[in-house]
C-alpha positions in Angstrom: -111.1 93.2 93.2 -110.1 89.6 93.5 -112.4 86.8 94.8 -110.6 83.8 96.1 -112.6 80.7 96.4 -112.0 76.9 96.2 -112.4 73.6 98.0 -110.4 72.0 100.8 -110.5 68.3 101.9 -110.6 67.6 105.6 -109.8 64.1 107.1 -111.2 63.0 110.4 -110.1 59.8 112.1 -113.2 58.2 113.5 -111.9 55.0 115.0 -109.1 52.4 114.9 -110.1 48.8 114.6 -108.1 45.6 114.2 -109.0 43.0 111.5 -107.6 41.2 108.5 -106.5 43.4 105.6 -107.7 42.4 102.1 -104.6 43.7 100.5 -101.7 42.4 102.6 -103.4 39.6 104.5 -102.2 40.7 107.9 -104.3 41.3 111.0 -103.3 44.8 111.9 -104.9 48.1 113.0 -107.2 49.7 110.4 -107.9 53.4 110.5 -111.5 54.5 109.6 -111.6 58.0 108.2 -114.3 60.5 107.2 -113.3 62.8 104.3 -115.3 66.0 104.0 -114.9 68.5 101.1 -115.4 72.1 102.2 -116.1 75.2 100.1 -113.7 78.0 101.1 -113.9 81.8 100.5 -110.7 83.7 101.1 -109.2 80.5 102.6 -112.0 80.3 105.3 -114.1 77.1 105.2 -117.8 78.0 104.9 -119.7 74.8 104.4 -119.3 71.1 103.6 -120.7 69.8 100.3 -119.7 66.2 100.3 -118.5 63.5 102.6 -117.2 60.0 102.2 -115.8 57.2 104.4 -112.9 54.8 103.9 -110.7 52.4 105.9 -106.9 52.4 105.5 -104.5 49.6 106.6 -101.7 50.7 108.9 -99.4 48.1 107.4 -99.6 48.4 103.7 -101.7 51.6 103.2 -104.4 49.9 101.2 -107.7 51.9 101.3 -111.2 50.7 100.8 -114.3 52.8 100.5 -117.0 52.4 103.1 -120.7 53.4 103.3 -121.8 55.7 106.2 -123.6 52.7 107.8 -120.4 50.6 107.7 -118.3 53.4 109.3 -120.9 53.9 112.1 -121.0 50.1 112.6 -117.2 50.0 113.0 -117.5 52.8 115.6 -120.1 50.9 117.6 -118.0 47.7 117.4 -115.0 49.5 118.8 -117.0 50.9 121.6 -117.4 54.5 120.2 -120.6 56.2 119.4 -121.4 58.0 116.1 -121.8 61.7 116.4 -125.6 62.4 116.2 -124.9 65.7 114.3 -123.0 63.8 111.6 -126.2 63.0 109.5 
């Protein structure tokens, strides 16, 4: 009998904001993402075991890590609301 298990990353776009990129120096759209790692059994995701946030420049692709508070602040600034079940 074979037991197939592993992990799978999942990216979720939270919000798009516009500000100055630290890498290319252009004021362009920045995509704020949430990355969640999920444990899988027979290719079915069962539960999440880690999450992280980052912002990616749409011009140069430069990425910077964010804290959860910074990601939620960017959502509030853009007019969105953080998901209350995301804690």
